[in-house]
Steps between C-alpha positions, in 0.01 A plus 500: 500500500216613727428282800154549663403334821121494568400417854146420592321425811325168404512318180422580135368262231727425211283718274538798742882448497497486120301818467712685750821385326365613167408845632839550678699384204303703244528811727880461528526459119276797429638755764864389540570325163589171680421198283253248659734222428748649755259579772495260795202496740484306820185446700525454874166387645522550875235346743270774627586424855864561425423867419408781739385856467606670814430259775221319317559167310314495165400134552 
């Protein structure tokens, strides 16, 4: 059972999450023979000002 955690700075639309989930699950099925029905994907959308690169906040 694959578990994939996708973290993004900022939000995604429902359509974007659906497309990303489709791409990830299809890739795992094709490359690793893991059935889509057994793949769990979680999206964590983090506010941009809660992310930093070095000493610079993204937001």
